[in-house]
ZADOVO-199082 format. One record per residue: residue in one letter; x negated, z negated, y negated of N, C-alpha, C in turn. Coordinates in steps of 0.2 Angstrom, whole numbers, padded with zeros to 4 digits, always signed. Each point is the difference from the previous one (the first is absolute). Example, Ala and Ser with C-alpha at 12.3 -4.5 7.8 and 13.67 -1.06 7.14 Angstrom:
a-0066-0039+0028+0004+0000-0006-0004+0000-0006 s+0002+0004-0005-0004-0001-0006+0004-0003-0005 
// end
This chain:
m+0221+0040+0294+0008-0002-0002+0002+0000-0007 i-0004-0005-0002+0002-0004-0007-0004+0007-0006 v-0006+0002+0003-0002+0006-0005+0005+0005+0001 s+0002+0002+0005+0007+0006+0000+0006-0001-0005 a+0000-0005+0003+0007-0002-0004-0002+0000-0008 f-0004-0001-0003-0002+0000-0008-0003+0008+0001 l-0003+0004+0002+0000+0006-0001+0009+0004+0001 r+0001-0002+0005+0008+0004+0000+0004-0004-0008 a+0000-0005-0001+0002+0000-0007-0002+0003-0004 f-0007+0001-0002-0002+0003-0006+0001+0008+0001 e+0004+0002+0005+0000+0009+0002+0009+0001-0003 q+0003-0007+0001+0007-0001-0003-0001+0001-0007 l-0002-0001-0003-0001-0003-0009+0002+0005-0003 s+0002+0009+0005+0002+0006-0004+0008-0001-0001 d+0001-0005+0006+0007+0000-0001+0004+0001-0008 r+0005+0004+0000+0004-0004-0008+0001-0006+0002 t+0003-0003+0004+0003-0008+0000-0005-0005-0002 m-0007+0003+0004-0006-0005-0002-0001+0001-0007 r+0000+0006-0002-0002+0001-0008+0003-0003-0006 s+0008+0000+0003+0005-0003-0005+0000-0007+0002 v-0001-0003+0004-0002-0010+0001-0005-0002-0004 l-0006+0005+0003-0007-0002-0005+0000+0000-0008 w+0003+0006-0003+0002-0003-0008+0002-0004-0001 k+0007-0003+0002+0005-0001-0002-0006-0010+0002 v-0002+0001+0006-0006-0007+0000-0003-0001-0003 l-0006+0007-0004-0003-0003-0004+0003+0001-0008 l+0003+0000-0001+0003-0001-0006+0003-0007-0001 m+0002-0001+0003+0004-0008+0001-0006-0003+0000 t-0006+0000+0004-0005-0005+0001-0005-0001-0007 i-0003+0008-0003-0001+0001-0006+0001-0006-0005 a+0007+0001+0000+0006-0001-0004-0003-0009-0003 v-0001-0002+0008+0002-0006-0001-0008-0003-0003 f-0005+0005+0002-0009-0005-0002+0000+0003-0008 a+0004+0007+0000-0003+0001-0009+0004-0006-0001 a+0008-0004-0002+0002-0005-0002-0005-0006+0002 l-0002-0001+0007-0005-0007-0003-0007+0003-0002 w-0002+0004-0003-0007+0001-0001+0001-0002-0009 t+0006+0004-0001+0003+0001-0007+0001-0008-0002 g+0005-0004+0003+0000-0006-0001-0006-0005+0000 t-0004+0003+0004-0004-0004+0001-0008+0000-0009 g+0000+0006-0001-0003+0002-0003+0005-0004-0009 w+0004+0000+0000+0006-0001-0007+0000-0006+0002 a-0001-0004+0006+0000-0007-0003-0007-0002+0000 l-0006+0002+0002-0006-0001+0000-0001+0000-0010 s+0004+0007+0000-0004+0000-0010+0002-0004-0002 g+0007-0004+0001+0004-0004-0005-0003-0006+0001 i-0005-0001+0002-0005-0009+0000-0006-0001-0006 e+0001-0004-0004-0008+0000-0004+0000-0008+0003 w-0004+0002+0004-0007-0007+0002-0004-0004-0004 f-0001+0004-0008-0007-0002-0004+0005-0001-0006 q-0001-0002-0005+0002+0001-0006-0006+0004-0003 t-0005+0001+0001-0007+0005-0001+0002+0006+0002 g-0001+0005-0004+0001+0006+0002-0004+0003+0005 w-0008-0001-0003-0005+0003+0006+0000-0002+0008 l+0002-0007-0002+0002-0004+0007+0006+0004+0005 d+0006+0000-0006+0006+0005+0004-0002+0005+0004 t-0003+0004-0004-0002+0005+0001-0004+0001+0007 a-0005-0005+0000-0004+0000+0005+0004-0001+0007 t+0004-0006+0000+0003-0002+0004+0008+0004+0004 d+0001+0006-0006+0004+0005-0001-0004+0005+0006 w-0005+0000-0001-0005+0005+0003-0001-0002+0008 v-0002-0007+0001+0000-0003+0005+0004+0002+0005 g+0006-0004-0003+0006-0001+0003+0004+0006+0000 g-0001+0005-0002+0001+0007+0002-0004+0003+0006 a-0004-0002+0000-0004+0004+0006+0002-0005+0005 a+0000-0005+0002+0003-0006+0005+0009+0003+0002 a+0001-0001-0005+0008+0005+0001+0001+0006+0003 v-0004+0003-0001-0001+0008+0004-0002-0003+0006 v-0004-0004+0004-0002+0002+0003+0002-0003+0006 v+0002-0007-0001+0007-0003+0001+0006+0006+0002 a+0002+0004-0004+0006+0004-0001-0001+0002+0007 i-0007+0004-0001-0001+0004+0004+0001-0001+0009 l-0004-0006+0001+0000-0006+0006+0007+0001+0003 v+0007-0003-0006+0004-0001+0003+0005+0004-0002 t-0005+0007+0000+0005+0006+0001-0001+0003+0006 w-0005-0002+0004-0003+0004+0005+0003-0004+0006 v+0001-0006-0003+0004-0007+0007+0006+0001-0001 l+0003+0000-0005+0007+0001+0001+0005+0008+0000 f-0006+0004+0001+0003+0007+0001+0004+0000+0005 p-0005-0002+0007+0005+0002+0004+0007-0002+0003 p+0000-0007-0003+0008-0003+0002+0005+0003-0006 v-0003+0004-0004+0004+0000-0006+0005+0007+0001 s-0009+0005+0000+0003+0007+0004+0004+0000+0008 t-0001-0005+0004+0001+0001+0006+0010-0003+0001 m+0000-0005-0006+0006-0003-0004+0007+0006-0001 f-0004+0004-0004+0005+0007-0003+0000+0005+0006 m-0004-0003+0004+0001+0006+0008+0003-0001+0002 g+0003-0006+0003+0006-0002+0001+0006+0002+0000 i+0001+0002-0006+0006+0002-0003+0001+0008+0004 f-0005+0003+0000+0000+0008+0001-0003+0000+0011 q-0001-0006+0000-0003+0000+0008+0006+0004+0004 d+0005-0001+0002+0004+0004+0004-0002+0005+0000 d+0001+0003-0007-0002+0009-0001-0007+0002+0005 i-0005-0004-0002-0006+0002+0002+0000+0000+0009 i+0005-0004+0001+0000-0002+0009+0004+0006+0003 v+0004+0000-0004+0004+0005+0002-0002+0007+0002 a-0005+0001-0007-0003+0007+0001-0005+0002+0004 v-0004-0005+0001-0004+0000+0007+0003-0001+0007 e+0006-0006+0001+0002+0003+0006+0004+0005+0002 a+0003+0005-0008+0002+0005+0004-0005+0006+0000 r-0008-0001-0003-0003+0006+0000-0003+0000+0010 h-0003-0007+0000-0004-0001+0005+0003-0002+0006 y+0008-0004+0000+0003-0003+0004+0007+0002+0000 p+0001+0006+0002+0007+0003-0001+0006-0002+0004 g-0003-0002+0007+0006-0003+0005+0000-0007-0002 i-0003-0004-0004+0004-0006+0001+0006-0002-0003 a+0003-0003+0001+0007-0003-0004-0001-0002-0006 p+0006+0001-0003-0002-0005-0010-0003-0005+0001 g-0003-0005-0003+0001-0006-0003+0004-0004-0004 q-0001-0007+0001+0005-0003-0003-0002+0000-0007 e+0002+0003-0006-0001-0002-0005+0002-0008-0002 v-0007-0001-0005-0003-0007-0002+0004+0000-0008 s+0006-0006+0001+0002-0002-0008-0005+0004-0006 l+0003+0000-0005-0006-0001-0006-0001-0007-0003 g+0003-0004+0002+0000-0006+0001-0005-0005+0003 g+0001+0003+0004-0005-0002+0005-0006+0002+0000 v-0002+0006-0002-0007+0004-0002-0003-0003-0008 i+0006-0004-0004-0004-0002-0005-0002-0007+0002 a+0005-0004+0002-0001-0006+0002-0008-0001+0003 s-0001+0006+0007-0006-0002+0004-0007+0004-0004 t-0001+0004-0005-0004+0003-0004+0000-0006-0006 a+0004-0004-0002-0001-0003-0004-0004-0007+0003 k+0004-0001+0005-0005-0005+0004-0009+0003+0002 l+0000+0005+0002-0007+0003+0001-0005-0001-0008 l+0006+0002-0004-0005-0001-0008-0002-0006-0002 l+0005-0006+0000-0003-0006-0002-0007-0002+0007 i+0003+0001+0004-0004-0003+0007-0006+0002-0003 t-0002+0007+0000-0005+0004+0000-0006+0000-0007 a+0008-0002-0005-0006-0003-0006-0002-0006-0001 l+0004-0004+0004-0002-0009-0001-0009+0001+0005 l+0000+0003+0006-0005-0001+0003-0006+0004-0004 n+0002+0006-0002-0007+0002-0002-0002-0001-0006 l+0006-0003-0005-0004-0004-0005-0003-0006+0002 l+0002-0004+0004-0004-0004+0004-0008+0003+0003 a-0001+0004+0002-0005+0003+0003-0004+0004-0004 l+0001+0000-0009-0002+0002-0004-0007-0001-0001 p-0001-0008+0000-0008-0002-0001-0003+0002+0005 l+0001+0003+0006-0003+0002+0006-0003+0006-0002 y+0007+0006-0003-0002+0007-0001-0006-0001-0004 l+0000-0005-0008-0003+0001-0005-0008-0004+0001 l-0001-0005+0006-0006-0003+0002-0003+0004+0005 l+0003+0002+0005-0002+0002+0006-0002+0009+0000 p-0002+0005-0004-0002+0005+0001-0003+0003+0009 g+0005+0005-0001-0001+0003+0007+0005-0003+0005 l+0000-0006+0002+0005-0004+0004+0008+0000-0004 n+0000+0000-0004+0005+0001-0005+0004+0005+0002 l-0002+0007+0001+0005+0005+0004+0003-0001+0008 l-0005-0005+0002+0002+0000+0008+0005-0005+0000 i-0002-0007-0005+0007-0004-0003+0005+0004+0000 f+0000+0005-0004+0008+0003-0004+0002+0003+0006 y-0005+0004+0005+0004+0004+0004+0003-0005+0006 v-0004-0004+0002+0002-0006+0005+0009-0002+0000 l+0000-0001-0008+0007-0005-0002+0002+0005-0003 n+0000+0006-0002+0006+0003-0003+0001+0006+0007 g-0006+0001+0006+0002+0004+0004+0006-0004+0006 y+0001-0005+0000+0004-0007+0002+0007+0001-0004 l+0002-0001-0006+0005+0001-0004+0002+0006+0001 l-0005+0007-0002+0004+0005-0003+0004+0002+0008 g-0005-0001+0006+0002+0001+0007+0005-0002+0001 r+0003-0005+0001+0005-0005+0000+0006+0003-0005 e+0000+0002-0005+0006+0001-0003+0001+0009+0000 y-0005+0003+0001+0001+0006+0002+0003+0002+0008 f-0002-0003+0005+0003-0001+0006+0006-0004+0001 e+0002-0002-0005+0007-0003+0000+0005+0003-0003 a-0003+0005-0006+0003+0003-0001+0004+0008+0004 v-0005+0001+0004+0001+0005+0005+0004-0001+0009 a-0002-0005+0001+0004-0004+0006+0006-0005-0001 l+0001-0001-0007+0006-0002-0001+0007+0005+0001 r-0003+0006+0001+0006+0004-0002+0002+0002+0007 r-0005-0002+0006+0001+0001+0007+0001-0006+0002 f-0002-0005-0001+0001-0008+0004+0003-0006-0003 d+0001-0005+0002+0002-0004-0003-0006-0004-0003 p+0002-0007-0007-0006-0003-0001-0003-0004+0005 r+0004-0001+0006-0005-0004+0004-0004+0002+0007 a+0001+0009+0000-0002+0003+0004-0007+0004-0004 t+0002+0001-0007-0006+0002-0004-0003-0002-0001 k-0001-0007-0001-0005-0008+0001-0006+0002+0007 r+0005-0001+0005-0003+0002+0006-0004+0006-0002 l+0001+0004+0003-0002+0006+0001-0007+0000-0007 r+0001-0002-0004-0007-0001-0004-0006-0005-0001 k+0002-0006+0005-0004-0004+0001-0001+0003+0006 r+0003+0004+0004-0006+0003+0006-0002+0005-0003 y-0001+0004-0002-0004+0003-0005-0004+0001-0005 q+0000-0008-0003-0002-0001-0006-0009+0002+0000 g-0003+0002+0002-0006+0003+0000+0001+0005-0004 r+0004+0007+0004+0001+0005-0002+0004+0001-0008 v+0005-0007+0001+0002+0001-0008-0004+0000-0005 w-0003-0004+0001-0005-0002-0005-0004+0005-0001 l-0004+0002+0003-0004+0008+0001+0005+0004-0004 t+0007+0000+0001+0001+0004-0005+0001-0002-0008 g+0000-0006+0001+0002-0003-0007-0007+0001-0005 a-0005-0002+0006-0008+0001-0005-0001+0007-0003 g+0004+0003+0004-0002+0009-0001+0005-0001-0007 i+0007-0001+0001+0001+0001-0007-0002-0005-0006 a-0003-0005+0001-0004-0003-0006-0007+0003-0001 f-0001+0003+0005-0008+0006-0003+0004+0003-0006 l+0005+0004+0003+0002+0005-0004+0002-0001-0006 f+0003-0008-0001+0000-0003-0005-0005-0002-0005 s-0007+0001+0002-0005-0004-0002-0004+0009-0002 i+0002+0005-0001-0005+0004-0001+0005+0003-0005 p-0001+0001-0006+0004+0006-0006+0001+0007+0002 i+0004+0000-0002+0004+0006+0001+0005-0001+0006 l-0005-0002+0008+0005-0002+0003+0003-0003+0000 n+0000-0006-0003+0003-0007+0000+0008+0004-0002 l-0001+0004-0006+0008+0004+0000+0004+0003+0005 l-0004+0000+0006+0003+0003+0004+0002-0004+0007 a-0002-0007-0003+0000-0005+0007+0004-0001+0004 p+0007-0001-0004+0006-0003+0003+0002+0006+0003 l+0001+0006-0004+0002+0004+0004-0001+0001+0006 v-0006+0003+0002-0006+0003+0004+0001-0009+0005 g+0000-0005-0003+0001-0005+0006+0006+0000+0001 t+0006+0002-0001+0008-0002+0003-0001+0007+0006 a-0002+0006-0003-0001+0004+0004-0003-0002+0007 a-0008-0003+0000-0006-0001+0005+0007-0005+0004 m+0001-0005-0001+0004-0006+0004+0005+0005+0004 v+0005+0002-0003+0005+0002+0004-0005+0005+0007 h-0002+0003+0001-0007+0004+0006-0002-0006+0002 v-0002-0007-0004-0006-0006+0005+0008-0003+0003 f+0005-0001-0003+0007-0002+0005+0002+0004+0005 e+0002+0006-0001+0003+0005+0004-0005-0002+0006 r-0006+0001-0001-0006-0002+0006+0001-0005+0001 t+0000-0005-0001+0000-0007+0002+0006-0001+0005 r+0008+0005-0002+0005-0002+0002-0001+0005+0007 q-0001+0002-0002-0001+0007+0008-0005-0004+0006 t-0005-0003-0004-0004-0005+0006+0004-0006+0002 t+0004-0002-0006+0003-0007+0006+0006+0003+0003 g+0002+0006+0000+0004+0002+0003+0008-0003-0001 
// end
């Protein structure tokens, strides 16, 4: 069921709505990380560690290399929540497009307010950033296991966020929480699939879009199962 949900999500990428949202989210996310990298480079270049020229040069090279490695890791860790945050602004457009194509008989869902979306995605960003930064030593020191830790942790966080984004259009928060807990394995696996997409270059650019569309299919199957 979950594999089918992702395949159907990929198939719908050709829709005009999907393409439009994809470019908006990409541009906003790239702008954030471009600013982060530029700011980091500017800050490091302005520091003089020693008065001796060759020591400063050597320090700049070593520090620059270390800064690049850290920046890559931070980008890898923060890319999912940042792009998901921007995806939240346009999430309703994606959900409506998927429902219109695959579930034309269902009633329109309740739109979630922009303020609610911003609050929810900001909370996800902070929690995800904090937990992943705390896990950063494990990512660095446990090669092989680091990917497993990344998928377990972010599968839970992303699965919860994407499921609630879809479910809250149909249920109140209490019913949404009950449904998510009842099918937490299914929700986590979908979140892990989204986290997997985020960890693959090129595919990570599509991850928030595909993840949202896939979660609509998982939610509708869950809702039908629940009756």
